[in-house]
Structures are given as structure tokens and as C-alpha cells.
Backbone as JSON Lines, residues from 0, in Angstrom:
{"i":0,"aa":"M","n":[3.07,-17.42,-4.0],"ca":[2.47,-16.31,-4.7],"c":[3.25,-15.07,-3.77]}
{"i":1,"aa":"L","n":[3.25,-15.19,-2.61],"ca":[4.05,-13.96,-2.31],"c":[5.56,-13.69,-2.63]}
{"i":2,"aa":"R","n":[6.33,-14.5,-3.0],"ca":[7.52,-14.32,-3.34],"c":[7.29,-13.95,-4.55]}
{"i":3,"aa":"A","n":[6.48,-14.42,-5.68],"ca":[6.4,-13.83,-7.06],"c":[6.11,-12.2,-7.0]}
{"i":4,"aa":"R","n":[5.18,-12.05,-5.95],"ca":[4.83,-10.55,-5.76],"c":[5.92,-9.64,-5.44]}
{"i":5,"aa":"R","n":[6.92,-10.01,-4.65],"ca":[8.13,-9.55,-4.21],"c":[7.73,-8.73,-2.88]}
{"i":6,"aa":"L","n":[6.78,-9.05,-2.16],"ca":[6.26,-8.36,-0.96],"c":[7.38,-8.35,-0.03]}
{"i":7,"aa":"K","n":[7.42,-7.12,0.79],"ca":[8.51,-7.04,1.56],"c":[7.72,-7.27,3.13]}
{"i":8,"aa":"P","n":[8.19,-7.81,4.02],"ca":[7.83,-8.02,5.16],"c":[8.04,-6.66,6.01]}
{"i":9,"aa":"H","n":[7.26,-6.47,6.88],"ca":[6.78,-5.52,7.9],"c":[7.05,-5.88,9.23]}
{"i":10,"aa":"A","n":[7.7,-5.41,10.22],"ca":[7.88,-5.52,11.52],"c":[6.76,-4.62,12.1]}
{"i":11,"aa":"E","n":[6.23,-5.11,13.11],"ca":[5.14,-4.45,14.16],"c":[6.03,-3.47,14.6]}
{"i":12,"aa":"A","n":[5.55,-2.02,14.69],"ca":[5.85,-1.1,15.44],"c":[5.94,-1.24,17.05]}
{"i":13,"aa":"K","n":[6.71,-0.67,17.5],"ca":[6.78,-1.02,19.16],"c":[6.36,0.45,19.83]}
{"i":14,"aa":"R","n":[6.44,1.47,19.16],"ca":[6.4,2.8,19.9],"c":[5.15,3.51,19.18]}
{"i":15,"aa":"L","n":[4.0,3.4,19.77],"ca":[2.8,4.08,19.21],"c":[2.37,5.15,19.84]}
{"i":16,"aa":"Q","n":[1.72,6.12,19.2],"ca":[0.87,7.1,19.99],"c":[-0.36,7.21,19.13]}
{"i":17,"aa":"P","n":[-1.48,7.62,20.09],"ca":[-2.76,7.85,19.76],"c":[-2.96,9.17,18.83]}
{"i":18,"aa":"V","n":[-3.74,8.85,17.71],"ca":[-3.99,9.95,16.8],"c":[-5.54,10.22,16.51]}
{"i":19,"aa":"G","n":[-6.19,9.83,17.75],"ca":[-7.97,9.97,17.66],"c":[-8.6,8.7,17.27]}
{"i":20,"aa":"I","n":[-10.03,8.99,17.62],"ca":[-10.88,7.83,17.23],"c":[-11.19,7.5,15.81]}
{"i":21,"aa":"G","n":[-11.23,6.5,15.35],"ca":[-11.2,6.16,13.87],"c":[-12.84,6.07,13.59]}
{"i":22,"aa":"T","n":[-13.3,5.76,12.22],"ca":[-14.65,5.9,12.09],"c":[-15.24,4.43,12.49]}
{"i":23,"aa":"D","n":[-14.52,3.61,13.18],"ca":[-15.22,2.46,14.09],"c":[-15.15,2.63,15.46]}
{"i":24,"aa":"G","n":[-14.87,3.87,15.82],"ca":[-15.0,4.1,17.3],"c":[-13.97,3.77,18.16]}
{"i":25,"aa":"R","n":[-12.89,3.3,17.43],"ca":[-11.75,2.75,18.51],"c":[-10.65,3.72,17.85]}
{"i":26,"aa":"D","n":[-9.66,3.71,19.14],"ca":[-8.5,4.67,19.22],"c":[-7.51,4.07,17.98]}
{"i":27,"aa":"K","n":[-7.0,5.11,17.33],"ca":[-6.16,4.62,16.32],"c":[-4.7,5.17,16.7]}
{"i":28,"aa":"M","n":[-3.63,4.38,16.34],"ca":[-2.61,4.63,16.71],"c":[-1.53,4.83,15.48]}
{"i":29,"aa":"L","n":[-0.44,5.62,15.49],"ca":[0.73,5.49,14.58],"c":[2.06,5.85,15.36]}
{"i":30,"aa":"V","n":[3.2,5.42,14.59],"ca":[4.41,5.75,15.25],"c":[4.5,7.47,15.39]}
{"i":31,"aa":"P","n":[5.27,7.96,16.15],"ca":[5.28,9.25,16.76],"c":[5.42,10.16,15.5]}
{"i":32,"aa":"A","n":[6.4,9.95,14.53],"ca":[6.69,10.95,13.37],"c":[5.6,10.84,12.29]}
{"i":33,"aa":"A","n":[5.09,9.45,12.23],"ca":[3.89,9.64,11.17],"c":[2.65,10.3,11.72]}
{"i":34,"aa":"A","n":[2.45,10.27,13.1],"ca":[1.35,10.63,14.02],"c":[1.33,12.04,13.73]}
{"i":35,"aa":"T","n":[2.59,12.67,13.92],"ca":[2.88,14.25,13.82],"c":[2.5,14.84,12.49]}
{"i":36,"aa":"A","n":[2.89,13.95,11.28],"ca":[2.68,14.1,9.88],"c":[1.19,14.27,9.81]}
{"i":37,"aa":"W","n":[0.4,12.87,10.41],"ca":[-1.11,12.8,10.05],"c":[-1.93,13.94,10.41]}
{"i":38,"aa":"L","n":[-1.54,14.18,11.7],"ca":[-2.36,15.32,12.21],"c":[-2.27,16.64,11.82]}
{"i":39,"aa":"A","n":[-0.94,16.81,11.32],"ca":[-0.45,18.14,10.81],"c":[-1.49,18.17,9.21]}
{"i":40,"aa":"M","n":[-1.22,17.12,8.4],"ca":[-1.95,16.84,7.23],"c":[-3.53,16.96,7.31]}
{"i":41,"aa":"R","n":[-3.88,16.35,8.28],"ca":[-5.58,16.37,8.59],"c":[-5.99,17.94,8.69]}
{"i":42,"aa":"E","n":[-4.99,18.62,9.65],"ca":[-5.54,20.11,10.01],"c":[-5.35,20.75,8.83]}
{"i":43,"aa":"A","n":[-4.49,20.65,7.72],"ca":[-4.05,21.42,6.7],"c":[-5.42,21.18,5.65]}
{"i":44,"aa":"A","n":[-5.82,19.87,5.51],"ca":[-7.09,19.9,4.94],"c":[-8.04,20.46,5.24]}
{"i":45,"aa":"A","n":[-8.36,20.27,6.41],"ca":[-9.49,20.87,7.19],"c":[-9.43,22.59,6.87]}
{"i":46,"aa":"I","n":[-8.21,23.12,6.89],"ca":[-8.21,24.61,6.37],"c":[-8.53,24.68,5.02]}
{"i":47,"aa":"D","n":[-8.46,23.73,4.17],"ca":[-8.92,24.01,2.79],"c":[-10.2,23.36,2.54]}
{"i":48,"aa":"G","n":[-10.95,22.99,3.7],"ca":[-12.2,22.79,3.45],"c":[-12.56,21.37,3.11]}
{"i":49,"aa":"V","n":[-11.5,20.47,3.54],"ca":[-11.72,18.92,3.28],"c":[-11.69,18.06,4.48]}
{"i":50,"aa":"E","n":[-12.45,17.31,4.61],"ca":[-12.49,16.6,5.75],"c":[-11.82,14.97,5.51]}
{"i":51,"aa":"L","n":[-10.78,14.92,6.04],"ca":[-10.27,13.34,6.11],"c":[-10.52,12.75,7.62]}
{"i":52,"aa":"L","n":[-10.91,11.53,7.31],"ca":[-11.58,10.57,8.34],"c":[-10.45,9.55,8.36]}
{"i":53,"aa":"L","n":[-10.06,9.26,9.63],"ca":[-8.91,8.12,9.84],"c":[-10.07,6.84,9.98]}
{"i":54,"aa":"I","n":[-9.94,5.65,8.91],"ca":[-10.43,4.78,9.01],"c":[-9.61,3.43,9.53]}
{"i":55,"aa":"S","n":[-8.49,3.24,9.19],"ca":[-7.57,2.49,9.8],"c":[-6.12,3.01,9.96]}
{"i":56,"aa":"A","n":[-5.51,2.51,11.01],"ca":[-3.99,3.03,11.32],"c":[-3.2,1.79,11.45]}
{"i":57,"aa":"F","n":[-2.39,1.67,12.52],"ca":[-1.62,0.61,13.19],"c":[-2.72,-0.66,13.27]}
{"i":58,"aa":"R","n":[-1.99,-1.95,12.54],"ca":[-2.7,-3.08,12.8],"c":[-1.48,-3.97,13.09]}
{"i":59,"aa":"G","n":[-1.9,-4.98,14.21],"ca":[-0.59,-6.0,14.28],"c":[-0.78,-7.01,13.62]}
{"i":60,"aa":"V","n":[-0.01,-7.97,13.43],"ca":[0.17,-9.13,12.67],"c":[-1.18,-10.2,13.1]}
{"i":61,"aa":"E","n":[-1.52,-10.16,14.22],"ca":[-2.65,-11.29,14.72],"c":[-4.01,-10.36,14.37]}
{"i":62,"aa":"F","n":[-4.24,-9.29,14.33],"ca":[-5.29,-8.62,13.52],"c":[-5.32,-8.99,12.13]}
{"i":63,"aa":"Q","n":[-4.42,-8.96,11.41],"ca":[-4.19,-8.85,10.04],"c":[-4.6,-10.35,9.66]}
{"i":64,"aa":"A","n":[-4.24,-11.46,10.6],"ca":[-4.47,-12.74,10.26],"c":[-5.93,-12.9,10.49]}
{"i":65,"aa":"M","n":[-6.51,-12.24,11.32],"ca":[-7.94,-12.5,11.64],"c":[-8.88,-11.86,10.52]}
{"i":66,"aa":"L","n":[-8.27,-10.81,9.67],"ca":[-8.89,-10.33,8.56],"c":[-8.93,-11.25,7.48]}
{"i":67,"aa":"I","n":[-7.89,-12.01,7.15],"ca":[-7.71,-12.85,6.38],"c":[-8.65,-14.12,6.46]}
{"i":68,"aa":"R","n":[-8.5,-14.65,7.72],"ca":[-9.49,-15.74,8.39],"c":[-10.94,-15.42,8.04]}
{"i":69,"aa":"N","n":[-11.43,-14.0,8.24],"ca":[-12.82,-13.85,8.05],"c":[-13.15,-13.78,6.61]}
{"i":70,"aa":"K","n":[-12.25,-13.43,5.61],"ca":[-12.41,-13.34,4.28],"c":[-12.54,-15.06,3.9]}
{"i":71,"aa":"L","n":[-11.63,-15.77,4.23],"ca":[-11.87,-17.2,3.89],"c":[-13.04,-17.99,4.53]}
{"i":72,"aa":"Q","n":[-13.63,-17.54,5.47],"ca":[-14.96,-18.16,6.21],"c":[-16.14,-17.58,5.51]}
{"i":73,"aa":"R","n":[-16.02,-16.49,4.83],"ca":[-17.03,-15.85,3.83],"c":[-17.09,-16.4,2.57]}
{"i":74,"aa":"G","n":[-16.13,-17.51,2.33],"ca":[-16.04,-18.17,1.15],"c":[-15.0,-17.6,0.14]}
{"i":75,"aa":"M","n":[-14.37,-16.74,0.33],"ca":[-13.32,-16.12,-0.44],"c":[-11.99,-16.87,-0.66]}
{"i":76,"aa":"T","n":[-11.5,-16.93,-1.76],"ca":[-10.35,-17.81,-2.08],"c":[-9.23,-16.98,-1.55]}
{"i":77,"aa":"I","n":[-8.0,-17.71,-1.14],"ca":[-6.98,-17.33,-0.72],"c":[-6.4,-16.17,-1.55]}
{"i":78,"aa":"D","n":[-6.41,-16.74,-2.62],"ca":[-5.67,-15.52,-3.91],"c":[-6.38,-14.38,-3.75]}
{"i":79,"aa":"D","n":[-7.58,-14.24,-3.68],"ca":[-8.52,-13.06,-3.79],"c":[-8.2,-12.22,-2.74]}
{"i":80,"aa":"A","n":[-8.19,-13.08,-1.29],"ca":[-8.07,-12.36,0.11],"c":[-6.78,-11.76,0.23]}
{"i":81,"aa":"L","n":[-5.76,-12.35,-0.54],"ca":[-4.39,-11.72,-0.37],"c":[-4.1,-10.51,-1.79]}
{"i":82,"aa":"K","n":[-5.02,-10.28,-2.26],"ca":[-5.17,-9.29,-3.34],"c":[-5.85,-7.76,-2.59]}
{"i":83,"aa":"I","n":[-6.6,-8.41,-1.56],"ca":[-7.12,-7.14,-0.9],"c":[-6.58,-6.88,0.52]}
{"i":84,"aa":"N","n":[-6.12,-7.93,1.11],"ca":[-5.29,-7.51,2.34],"c":[-4.1,-8.28,2.37]}
{"i":85,"aa":"A","n":[-2.86,-7.47,2.96],"ca":[-1.48,-8.15,2.87],"c":[-1.86,-9.35,3.95]}
{"i":86,"aa":"A","n":[-0.97,-10.3,3.56],"ca":[-0.56,-11.49,4.45],"c":[-0.19,-11.1,5.76]}
{"i":87,"aa":"P","n":[-0.34,-11.56,6.9],"ca":[0.29,-11.33,8.15],"c":[1.46,-11.29,8.03]}
{"i":88,"aa":"G","n":[1.99,-10.0,8.67],"ca":[3.76,-9.95,8.53],"c":[4.15,-9.01,7.17]}
{"i":89,"aa":"F","n":[3.28,-8.64,6.56],"ca":[3.68,-8.08,5.12],"c":[2.68,-6.73,4.87]}
{"i":90,"aa":"S","n":[1.83,-6.45,5.83],"ca":[1.02,-5.21,5.64],"c":[2.01,-3.9,6.31]}
{"i":91,"aa":"E","n":[1.93,-2.82,5.37],"ca":[2.46,-1.48,5.98],"c":[1.39,-1.17,7.13]}
{"i":92,"aa":"H","n":[0.43,-1.48,7.54],"ca":[-0.26,-1.32,8.72],"c":[0.55,-1.52,9.76]}
{"i":93,"aa":"H","n":[1.39,-2.66,9.82],"ca":[2.23,-3.47,11.01],"c":[3.25,-2.04,11.32]}
{"i":94,"aa":"T","n":[3.66,-1.27,10.45],"ca":[4.72,-0.51,10.59],"c":[4.16,0.99,11.32]}
{"i":95,"aa":"G","n":[3.2,0.93,11.46],"ca":[2.46,2.26,12.33],"c":[2.57,3.43,11.26]}
{"i":96,"aa":"R","n":[2.83,3.37,10.13],"ca":[3.06,4.35,9.33],"c":[1.97,4.35,8.44]}
{"i":97,"aa":"A","n":[1.15,3.6,8.28],"ca":[-0.13,3.67,7.05],"c":[-1.57,3.94,7.77]}
{"i":98,"aa":"V","n":[-2.25,4.62,6.78],"ca":[-3.19,5.1,7.1],"c":[-4.36,4.87,6.28]}
{"i":99,"aa":"D","n":[-5.63,4.5,6.19],"ca":[-6.57,4.05,5.32],"c":[-7.58,5.47,5.75]}
{"i":100,"aa":"V","n":[-7.83,6.2,4.54],"ca":[-8.59,7.58,4.63],"c":[-9.94,7.53,3.99]}
{"i":101,"aa":"G","n":[-10.82,8.26,4.72],"ca":[-12.11,8.31,3.96],"c":[-12.8,9.66,4.26]}
{"i":102,"aa":"T","n":[-13.78,9.93,3.84],"ca":[-14.44,11.28,3.88],"c":[-16.01,11.2,3.84]}
{"i":103,"aa":"P","n":[-16.51,11.98,4.57],"ca":[-18.12,11.95,4.51],"c":[-18.53,11.58,3.31]}
{"i":104,"aa":"G","n":[-19.68,10.85,3.16],"ca":[-20.53,10.69,2.12],"c":[-20.07,9.59,1.3]}
{"i":105,"aa":"V","n":[-19.03,9.01,1.36],"ca":[-18.35,7.68,0.67],"c":[-18.04,6.65,1.6]}
{"i":106,"aa":"A","n":[-18.53,5.44,1.24],"ca":[-18.08,4.04,2.09],"c":[-16.84,4.03,2.37]}
{"i":107,"aa":"A","n":[-16.54,3.44,3.46],"ca":[-15.15,3.16,3.85],"c":[-14.52,2.19,2.98]}
{"i":108,"aa":"L","n":[-13.29,2.33,2.61],"ca":[-12.51,1.49,1.58],"c":[-13.38,1.04,0.4]}
{"i":109,"aa":"D","n":[-13.66,2.06,-0.07],"ca":[-14.25,2.01,-1.56],"c":[-13.78,2.89,-2.57]}
{"i":110,"aa":"E","n":[-13.62,2.29,-3.8],"ca":[-12.92,2.63,-4.7],"c":[-13.47,4.16,-5.22]}
{"i":111,"aa":"G","n":[-14.75,4.54,-4.98],"ca":[-15.41,5.66,-5.21],"c":[-14.37,6.87,-4.43]}
{"i":112,"aa":"F","n":[-13.84,6.53,-3.37],"ca":[-13.05,7.62,-2.77],"c":[-12.36,8.46,-3.87]}
{"i":113,"aa":"E","n":[-11.9,7.79,-4.87],"ca":[-10.9,8.5,-5.79],"c":[-11.63,9.73,-6.49]}
{"i":114,"aa":"T","n":[-12.74,9.8,-6.48],"ca":[-13.6,10.9,-7.14],"c":[-14.04,11.95,-6.12]}
{"i":115,"aa":"T","n":[-13.47,11.94,-4.83],"ca":[-13.7,13.02,-3.75],"c":[-12.73,14.02,-3.86]}
{"i":116,"aa":"A","n":[-13.31,15.33,-3.39],"ca":[-12.29,16.15,-3.18],"c":[-11.13,15.96,-2.09]}
{"i":117,"aa":"A","n":[-11.28,14.89,-1.24],"ca":[-10.42,14.44,-0.34],"c":[-9.26,13.8,-0.95]}
{"i":118,"aa":"F","n":[-9.66,12.98,-2.05],"ca":[-8.75,12.15,-2.46],"c":[-7.85,13.22,-3.65]}
{"i":119,"aa":"A","n":[-8.63,14.0,-4.27],"ca":[-7.8,15.25,-5.24],"c":[-6.87,15.89,-4.08]}
{"i":120,"aa":"W","n":[-7.28,16.44,-2.91],"ca":[-6.48,17.25,-2.04],"c":[-5.4,16.23,-1.87]}
{"i":121,"aa":"L","n":[-5.41,15.21,-1.48],"ca":[-4.43,14.14,-0.94],"c":[-3.3,14.03,-2.08]}
{"i":122,"aa":"S","n":[-3.94,13.77,-3.35],"ca":[-2.98,13.74,-4.61],"c":[-2.01,14.81,-4.67]}
{"i":123,"aa":"E","n":[-2.68,15.95,-4.32],"ca":[-1.61,17.28,-4.7],"c":[-0.97,17.38,-3.21]}
{"i":124,"aa":"A","n":[-1.39,17.33,-2.18],"ca":[-0.75,17.7,-0.92],"c":[0.02,16.59,0.0]}
{"i":125,"aa":"A","n":[-0.6,15.72,-0.24],"ca":[0.13,14.22,0.84],"c":[1.54,14.51,0.76]}
{"i":126,"aa":"Q","n":[2.16,14.18,-0.3],"ca":[3.51,14.38,-0.53],"c":[4.27,15.48,0.54]}
{"i":127,"aa":"S","n":[3.75,16.46,0.53],"ca":[4.44,17.3,1.29],"c":[4.43,16.83,2.69]}
{"i":128,"aa":"F","n":[3.7,16.26,3.11],"ca":[3.63,15.84,4.59],"c":[4.16,14.55,4.95]}
{"i":129,"aa":"G","n":[4.86,13.88,3.64],"ca":[5.64,12.48,3.7],"c":[4.75,11.39,3.37]}
{"i":130,"aa":"F","n":[3.49,11.55,2.94],"ca":[2.63,10.49,2.65],"c":[2.35,10.17,1.27]}
{"i":131,"aa":"Y","n":[2.46,8.72,0.88],"ca":[2.25,8.34,-0.63],"c":[1.27,7.58,-0.72]}
{"i":132,"aa":"L","n":[0.46,7.46,-1.86],"ca":[-0.18,6.5,-2.21],"c":[0.32,5.12,-2.56]}
{"i":133,"aa":"S","n":[-0.03,4.07,-1.74],"ca":[1.0,2.98,-1.74],"c":[0.4,1.98,-2.79]}
{"i":134,"aa":"Y","n":[-0.62,1.93,-3.16],"ca":[-1.18,0.97,-3.99],"c":[-2.26,1.54,-5.19]}
{"i":135,"aa":"P","n":[-1.37,2.17,-6.09],"ca":[-2.17,2.66,-7.48],"c":[-2.48,1.68,-8.43]}
{"i":136,"aa":"R","n":[-3.27,1.89,-9.19],"ca":[-3.61,1.02,-10.3],"c":[-2.74,0.35,-11.0]}
{"i":137,"aa":"G","n":[-2.48,-0.91,-11.14],"ca":[-1.5,-1.82,-11.78],"c":[-0.15,-1.79,-10.87]}
{"i":138,"aa":"N","n":[-0.44,-1.51,-9.57],"ca":[0.8,-1.82,-8.6],"c":[1.51,-3.13,-8.55]}
{"i":139,"aa":"A","n":[2.6,-2.69,-8.37],"ca":[3.61,-3.96,-8.76],"c":[3.61,-5.1,-7.62]}
{"i":140,"aa":"E","n":[2.82,-4.81,-6.53],"ca":[2.6,-5.77,-5.54],"c":[1.52,-6.62,-5.62]}
{"i":141,"aa":"G","n":[0.59,-6.28,-6.68],"ca":[-0.59,-7.15,-6.84],"c":[-1.59,-6.76,-6.16]}
{"i":142,"aa":"Y","n":[-1.64,-5.94,-5.31],"ca":[-2.97,-5.45,-4.74],"c":[-3.99,-4.98,-5.55]}
{"i":143,"aa":"W","n":[-5.37,-4.93,-4.99],"ca":[-6.32,-4.31,-5.58],"c":[-5.88,-2.69,-5.71]}
{"i":144,"aa":"Y","n":[-6.62,-2.03,-6.52],"ca":[-6.2,-0.37,-6.37],"c":[-6.79,-0.03,-5.1]}
{"i":145,"aa":"E","n":[-6.04,0.96,-4.22],"ca":[-6.49,1.33,-3.06],"c":[-6.31,2.92,-2.87]}
{"i":146,"aa":"P","n":[-7.42,3.52,-3.28],"ca":[-7.1,5.16,-3.43],"c":[-7.16,5.71,-1.89]}
{"i":147,"aa":"W","n":[-7.45,4.87,-0.93],"ca":[-7.55,5.09,0.5],"c":[-6.15,5.19,1.34]}
{"i":148,"aa":"H","n":[-5.75,4.3,0.56],"ca":[-4.21,3.68,1.57],"c":[-3.07,4.5,1.19]}
{"i":149,"aa":"W","n":[-2.82,5.28,2.2],"ca":[-1.4,6.2,2.05],"c":[-0.52,5.7,3.3]}
{"i":150,"aa":"C","n":[0.9,5.84,2.95],"ca":[1.86,5.47,3.96],"c":[2.8,6.63,4.0]}
{"i":151,"aa":"W","n":[3.31,7.04,5.45],"ca":[4.26,7.91,5.41],"c":[5.61,7.06,5.26]}
{"i":152,"aa":"H","n":[6.44,7.79,4.52],"ca":[7.73,7.5,4.19],"c":[8.94,8.32,4.41]}
{"i":153,"aa":"R","n":[8.87,9.14,5.58],"ca":[10.06,10.09,5.94],"c":[10.33,10.94,4.81]}
{"i":154,"aa":"G","n":[9.57,11.41,3.76],"ca":[9.58,12.15,2.84],"c":[10.39,11.7,1.75]}
{"i":155,"aa":"V","n":[10.57,10.14,1.54],"ca":[11.33,9.51,0.46],"c":[10.3,8.58,0.09]}
{"i":156,"aa":"R","n":[9.98,8.7,-1.4],"ca":[9.06,8.15,-2.05],"c":[9.66,6.54,-2.21]}
{"i":157,"aa":"N","n":[8.54,5.61,-1.67],"ca":[8.65,4.39,-1.62],"c":[8.42,3.67,-3.12]}
{"i":158,"aa":"A","n":[9.63,3.21,-3.77],"ca":[9.31,2.78,-5.38],"c":[8.26,1.63,-5.28]}
{"i":159,"aa":"A","n":[7.4,1.88,-6.13],"ca":[6.13,0.85,-6.3],"c":[6.38,0.28,-7.77]}
């Protein structure tokens, strides 16, 4: 199934720096260049009256495996679990360049995020900071639509 979706493996980032506390109360980390871009983007959004909350950032392979195991233990099929979370070794979060973004008043990791001022702002401004929406509707990778998932690509659009 992974081969058919043409998913790219992603190595774990080695050099990370803190970018603040996430909505879960834990420190979040990104690679230095993505961290700088994230912090600048969040500040620019705040200046425009938009609050961007950091839900998730770097995740290691083992943590990714735990996410999949938890879904399977709750009775989800492996096919459905792998449409929600990347298989261990295939998540953009391993790179330390991906962020899951939220905003007050909307549940974390909810498609309703697309109706918010934060999503509208990101859609207009994120590219200028090097961030791109990774999984739009109908994405080639076969993941469910994730309006909250943005990845820093050194200013070059990742072909989807």
C-alpha cells in the first residue's frame, strides 16, 4: 500500500531547537531554519490579529509508531490509520520541518480549521515564510485532508 501511494521516507532530524510549548503543554522542536521561519510567521500572524497555536512539530519514528498502535488498539483498520498518520519513517514530522497548526475556538486537528481566519491567513501568507499545505483535498499521497498540516520547504514548493 505504501509503495502504491509513492510515499517518500523521511529521516529523523538530528539538530533541533525549541519553539515553545504546544497546546498539549509539551516543548515543541523544529530544525533551526524551520524554527526561525515558524517563529517569524507566528509573529506576523499575531501582528495581523491572527493567533496560530502549535499543536505538533517534530515527532520521532518511535512516537509515530505509537500513534499507529493506539489507533489499531481502538479498533481502526491499518488502512484507515495510514490515511490519518504516516507510517513510521514516512512522516514529514520526522524532518523537524512540519507543524500542525491550530487556533483558539477550533478543536485540534479538525477539518473545521479550514473555516478560520488562521487558515485564511496561512493560505495567503505561509508561502512567504517557506511553509506549504502538505495534504490538500485529493492529495497524491492518499492522506485525509489536513488543513492544519504545514511543512517548511526552504522556499521551494513540494510537488504534491
